[in-house]
C-alpha positions as CSV (number, residue, x, y, z in Angstrom):
1,M,101.0,-232.5,141.8
2,T,103.1,-230.5,139.4
3,N,102.2,-229.9,135.8
4,P,104.9,-230.7,133.3
5,T,106.2,-227.7,131.3
6,P,105.1,-228.0,127.7
7,T,107.9,-228.2,125.2
8,P,107.7,-225.6,122.5
9,I,107.2,-226.8,119.0
10,P,109.9,-225.7,116.5
11,S,108.5,-223.2,114.0
12,A,109.6,-225.5,111.1
13,E,107.1,-228.1,112.3
14,L,104.2,-225.7,112.6
15,S,101.6,-225.3,109.8
16,D,101.5,-222.2,107.7
17,K,97.7,-222.0,108.5
18,S,96.4,-219.9,111.4
19,K,94.3,-221.3,114.2
20,L,92.4,-218.0,114.4
21,V,91.5,-217.9,110.7
22,A,90.5,-221.6,110.7
23,G,88.3,-221.0,113.8
24,L,86.6,-217.9,112.5
25,L,86.0,-219.5,109.1
26,G,84.4,-222.4,110.9
27,I,82.2,-220.1,113.0
28,F,81.0,-217.8,110.2
29,L,81.2,-220.1,107.1
30,G,81.0,-223.5,108.7
31,S,78.0,-224.6,106.8
32,F,80.1,-224.3,103.6
33,G,83.0,-226.3,105.3
34,A,85.3,-223.2,104.8
35,G,87.3,-223.8,108.0
36,R,88.1,-227.4,107.0
37,F,88.9,-226.5,103.4
38,Y,91.3,-223.8,104.7
39,M,93.0,-226.4,106.9
40,G,93.4,-228.8,104.1
41,H,90.8,-231.4,105.3
42,T,88.9,-231.5,102.0
43,K,86.8,-234.6,102.7
44,I,85.5,-233.2,106.0
45,G,84.8,-229.9,104.3
46,V,82.8,-231.5,101.5
47,L,80.9,-233.6,104.2
48,Q,80.0,-230.4,106.1
49,L,78.7,-228.8,102.9
50,V,76.6,-231.9,102.0
51,V,75.2,-232.2,105.5
52,S,74.2,-228.5,105.5
53,V,72.5,-228.8,102.1
54,L,70.6,-232.0,103.0
55,T,69.4,-230.5,106.3
56,C,68.5,-227.1,104.7
57,G,71.2,-225.3,106.7
58,A,70.8,-226.9,110.1
59,G,74.0,-228.8,109.5
60,G,75.8,-225.4,109.8
61,L,75.7,-226.0,113.6
62,W,78.4,-228.6,113.0
63,G,80.7,-226.0,111.4
64,F,80.0,-223.5,114.2
65,I,80.9,-225.9,116.9
66,D,83.9,-227.1,115.0
67,G,85.1,-223.5,114.7
68,I,84.8,-223.0,118.5
69,I,86.7,-226.2,119.2
70,I,89.5,-225.2,116.8
71,L,89.8,-221.8,118.5
72,V,89.9,-223.4,122.0
73,K,91.9,-226.6,121.4
74,G,93.7,-225.9,118.1
75,G,93.9,-228.4,115.4
76,V,96.2,-229.8,112.7
77,D,96.4,-229.1,109.0
78,G,96.1,-231.6,106.2
79,Q,99.7,-232.7,106.7
80,G,99.2,-233.3,110.4
81,R,101.2,-230.2,111.6
82,P,99.7,-228.1,114.4
83,L,98.1,-224.8,113.5
84,R,100.0,-221.6,114.4
85,E,98.7,-219.4,117.1
86,N,98.5,-216.2,115.2
């Protein structure tokens, strides 16, 4: 079974946001929703912040896991464009 070759995405369709920055913000400042605010997902960022406050910081685990997933799989910005690799 052969794997299809992925087609490169034109740079005009890529986000101006970096996958590395979004992931690291999610890992280190995930309890504040920083990674999601950076990506333009304001509602999810506010939700992460509220959950962290209501759980006395335990909700920060959500942001930590979210940051790892962004680093591994990537993500999209607020306009639906894929994050750039660097």
